[in-house]
C-alpha positions in Angstrom: -22.3 0.0 10.5 -21.8 -0.5 6.8 -19.1 -2.7 5.4 -16.5 -0.8 4.2 -15.9 -0.9 0.3 -12.2 -1.0 -1.1 -10.9 -0.2 -4.4 -7.5 -1.7 -4.9 -5.2 0.8 -6.9 -2.7 -1.1 -8.6 -2.9 -4.7 -9.7 0.9 -5.3 -10.1 3.4 -7.2 -7.8 2.0 -6.2 -4.6 -1.4 -7.4 -5.2 -1.6 -11.2 -4.6 -0.6 -10.7 -0.6 -3.4 -8.1 -0.3 -6.1 -9.7 -2.3 -5.7 -12.9 -0.3 -5.9 -11.0 3.0 -9.1 -9.0 2.0 -10.7 -12.1 0.7 -10.0 -13.5 4.2 -11.8 -10.6 5.6 -14.7 -10.6 3.2 -17.1 -10.8 6.1 -15.5 -7.2 7.4 -14.8 -5.6 4.0 -15.6 -5.7 0.4 -13.3 -5.2 -2.5 -15.5 -3.1 -4.7 -13.0 -2.7 -7.7 -9.4 -3.0 -9.0 -7.8 -0.4 -11.2 -4.8 -0.4 -13.2 -3.9 1.1 -16.6 -2.9 -2.2 -17.8 -5.8 -4.1 -19.8 -3.9 -7.4 -19.1 -3.5 -6.5 -15.7 -7.1 -5.6 -15.2 -8.2 -9.0 -17.2 -6.1 -11.2 -15.1 -7.4 -9.6 -11.9 -11.0 -10.1 -13.0 -10.7 -13.6 -14.1 -8.6 -14.6 -11.0 -11.0 -13.0 -8.4 -14.3 -12.6 -10.2 -14.4 -8.9 -9.0 -14.9 -5.8 -11.6 -11.5 -4.1 -12.7 -11.6 -0.5 -14.1 -9.2 1.9 -15.9 -11.0 4.9 -15.0 -9.3 6.5 -11.8 -11.2 9.6 -11.4 -14.6 7.3 -11.5 -13.1 5.5 -8.6 -12.2 8.5 -6.5 -15.6 10.0 -7.5 -17.8 7.2 -6.3 -19.5 8.0 -3.0 -20.0 4.3 -2.6 -16.1 3.4 -2.2 -14.9 4.2 1.3 -11.2 3.2 1.2 -8.3 3.0 -1.4 -5.6 0.4 -0.9 -2.7 1.8 -3.0 -0.4 -0.7 -4.3 1.3 1.1 -7.0 5.1 1.8 -7.4 6.2 4.3 -4.6 6.8 7.2 -7.0 3.1 7.3 -7.6 2.1 7.4 -3.9 2.3 11.3 -3.3 -0.2 12.0 -6.1 -2.5 9.0 -5.2 -2.8 10.1 -1.6 -3.2 13.5 -2.5 -6.3 12.5 -4.6 -7.5 10.2 -2.0 -7.3 12.9 0.7 -9.2 15.3 -1.8 -11.8 12.6 -2.2 -12.2 11.9 1.6 -11.2 8.3 1.0 -9.6 6.4 3.9 -6.2 4.9 2.5 -4.1 2.0 3.0 -0.9 2.6 1.4 1.7 -0.1 0.7 5.2 0.8 2.0 7.4 2.7 1.5 5.7 5.9 1.8 7.3 7.3 -1.2 10.5 7.7 -2.8 12.2 10.4 -1.0 11.8 11.9 2.5 10.6 15.3 1.3 7.8 13.7 -0.8 6.9 11.6 2.2 6.5 14.5 4.5 4.2 16.1 1.9 2.1 12.9 2.0 1.8 12.9 5.7 1.1 16.5 5.7 -2.0 16.0 3.2 -3.4 13.2 5.5 -2.8 15.2 8.4 -4.3 18.5 6.8 -7.7 16.5 5.6 -8.0 14.2 8.4 -8.5 11.1 6.5 -7.7 7.8 7.9 -4.7 6.4 6.6 -2.4 3.5 7.4 0.8 2.0 6.1 0.9 -1.7 5.3 3.9 -4.1 4.2 3.2 -7.6 3.2 6.4 -8.7 4.2 5.7 -8.5 8.1 4.8 -12.1 8.1 7.7 -13.6 5.8 9.8 -16.0 7.7 12.9 -13.4 8.8 10.7 -10.9 10.0 8.7 -13.4 12.2 12.0 -15.2 13.2 13.1 -11.6 14.7 9.7 -11.2 16.6 10.1 -14.6 18.1 14.0 -13.9 19.0 13.4 -10.3 20.5 10.2 -12.1 22.5 12.3 -14.6 23.9 15.0 -12.1 24.7 12.3 -10.4 26.8 11.9 -7.4 24.5 8.3 -7.2 24.6 6.7 -3.7 24.0 9.3 -1.9 21.9 9.4 -1.7 18.1 12.1 -3.7 16.0 13.4 -2.0 12.9 14.2 -4.2 10.2 16.1 -2.9 7.2 14.5 -3.8 4.1 16.7 -3.0 0.9 15.3 -2.8 -2.5 17.0 -2.3 -5.9 16.7 1.2 -7.7 14.5 -0.8 -10.2 11.9 -1.5 -7.7 11.2 2.3 -7.5 10.8 3.0 -11.1 7.5 3.4 -12.8 7.2 1.3 -15.7 10.8 0.9 -16.0 11.1 4.6 -16.8 13.5 5.7 -14.0 11.4 8.3 -12.2 13.1 7.2 -9.0 16.1 9.8 -8.4 19.6 7.9 -8.4 20.3 8.6 -4.5 20.7 6.4 -1.9 17.2 7.4 -0.4 16.0 5.6 -3.4 17.6 2.2 -2.8 16.4 1.8 0.9 12.7 1.4 1.0 12.6 2.3 4.9 12.5 0.4 7.8 10.0 -2.4 8.8 8.7 -1.5 12.3 7.3 -4.6 14.1 5.6 -3.8 17.4 5.9 -6.5 19.9 3.2 -5.8 22.2 
């Protein structure tokens, strides 16, 4: 089986842990390209990783050599990007949360189900000390085989796209969702 080739879409705040993880998995997956609209982020990504960077999202989705897209952009952009990935038959790794509202998240899931692409949701906070302490505590308590949900609160600004205030000013926009930690 050929090694999966992954395009990183979004070279902002979420990039660091994901690049480190993918570099650790370099014998099993290859980062093909990083995408950002920002020239300075593309330049920094290329300088730090030695990997190519692009500002051409259309070319990434059209490239048959790219199997998977890792979407690391602000949540308000997820629905559109997942839709494009589904239309291009790309597998999807999506940074939490799914999107900024329940309705948009349901539309995102429906697109994945309708097209049958492989999709997974990731959250780099799963290995942060509070999450690990919780897992350890629940393991000691004998709560193995269940999921523990940890509320993860974010300020509204976290959901803005380029600070433009695209997220609705509702309670749903302030809570990113819950981190589910399987303890099996």
